C-alpha angles and dihedrals in degrees: 000000000000111000089227095054119114095239094046095099089061088070085074106084099211092047090049092052094047092044088053093047090048090052088052089052093048092050090051093049093051091046088054094046100050097028094052090050090052091049092048090052086059093048099049141018091219114113089197093059089049091052091050090067088071089046091052091056097044104035094072089062089066094041101042109012097095096039087050091054093048091050093048091055092050104043138046102289093210091061093042091055092045088054095048094045089050090054089054092046091052092053095048091047094053090048088054093052093045092048092044091052096042092243098116111127132185096255093042089053091049095045095050093043087055089050090050090047090050091055089049093047093050094051104038098087093040091051092049093047094048095047094051094046090062093072138050116276094243094067097045090104089060090046092053090049088052092051089051091052090050091051095049094045089048089051087059100038098040098063092039093053093044093048091048093050092049092050097044105031107013138252097297092059092063093051089048095053089048090052091049089051092056092043089054092050090049092052089049092052092049086059095048117105109198120200108260116237116204114226115198093182124064115258122264123259118253095254089041090053092049092051095048093048092051090044089053092052092046093055096044111090093196094050094046090048092048098048092046088052096049094049098046094043096043095045089054099037092048087079089082092051092044098047097038093099088056091050093051094045105037106020100037099027091229132153128225092284091054091051086052090053089053093051088048090055090058091047092048091053090048090055094046089052093046091055092055105033097092090054092048090051088065094046105036131047111249094237090051092050092051093050094047091049094049095046090048091051089049092053093046092050090053093044094051091054091055103049136064097190107118100208091047091052090048092054091045090052090053088055088045090055090050091049092047092055092045089062106031100037089048091053092045091052090052092050091049094050097041099059125090116235094248093060101025098112091049091050090049091050093052089049091052090047092053093045096047093040092053092050093049098042091041093050093051095045095048090047089056092045089051091054089061104029102028129243097281096050091044093054092047090051090049089053091055090046091056091054091045087053090058089058090049091053096040093117094052120131112223115184134140117242124237135217091263090060093066109024103105118221134199118257112245098199112095120241105228108199119173096191139030113275125198119221091242093053115109167347097257124211122203125197126187123182124213136185118211124171119224095259092055100039098098092053090044094051093048091049091046093054091048089054089047089056092054092046092052091046090056099046114291123123136189090033114180139167116214134193118219108241092206093049116028091195094058119085131183126205115204132178139158134226120199098237142356088261090052089052092052090049091049090055090044094055095055108123131207089257090051090049093050089054092047091050089061089054091048089074089072098048111123097221129345096222094053102023098094122053124179125199131186126202114266111215117232110263090223092057092092093052 
């Protein structure tokens, strides 16, 4: 099988097992989301209560998605996944008991759905990070496409299975099957033997881990560009998803089954795109693919608002599904290939937060706009907004990461320390001297700022490059790290790509034995008085 083929990652046994387990989780979550909404509709006549089921599943992403990513990077991911799956199993088991005994109430259904959603939110970024570390970096794009296929197939199968079980065997049977899904995943995780990574340095604190994760993203041009793109596009494009029920009901005069067919069209388009994305990555520039996908989605959004022919709308929605994946799956692939291993779960959690947040905020905003302007005008405005969003993100950098970007390397320069230093001592100031003649200074400065970007991404702050006023060819690089432990971590996080950039800068170092000087904060002798 061609290494670039969409199905190629399934040749790796560990990835195949995790991908299958993830598909089971996705099916269970979609069974819960749609099945619980249907059950709620039978428990109450309140449309608000029915809508809260969706909120109960998505709100935990905003509350616990980022903390879950931070924790997943700081602890053993196997035990963290076992804990989160146990939370979901507990919620599903209680729902089964309550449904079987006829004791299920509206608020108990909401509360336990929220608990299940919390377990899902806490595990999403960890599961994504673990799955993609089981394969070589060069086939991550195909793995992301496979995950997209799994999600869209689960979106179709989950509700169908849940509805069939409720109709044939009752509500309790659905919750029992959901519980069995999580139990099966837990048993699989018990048998998983992850590769142990030796950590010489103590782990970060929770708040420290959150700060370092956000700092890493802030100083990565590719990640900032991708996250901005996914939020702007998704918040505008979510109008079609949010208003599709109104299109089905009012514009096309369809019932619930017709609405399901429209959703299936979006899913079918997404699967078609996922099967071809890895091939497109080799043929088309990523920026071009994002632009074409966004423009196509804008055109479809406008066209859907102007036609009442069912089969035309269905075909347009297939195209919309393809365009949606061309943008969001491409951005997801960039995000997953542009994060170092030590921060990968945190980056994934921020991506999920931006994506889900854009869907939630966009849906609410476009719903309010539709109340005032009508469905047609709202969709036309959304189409214009998508194109405007392309202009706002025109300077974005869209490139896939490589193995060298994330393989950490040992530092070769020796740390000369004359006295014992505690991990908490600091801050630490580092000063490196360079010599660059006039004809090389532009290249030197460009390289120095690239190195400064990587240093800040890995933990440095207050990075500056200074020119010596007494000697215009002499430059000094200075930066600060908050503690000695922070400095050791900053050195430990240097990747092969970072080191390659630094090696270019080494050509300008004045003298290897005096080039680097390290200073540590000296407390005031009067502080103890």
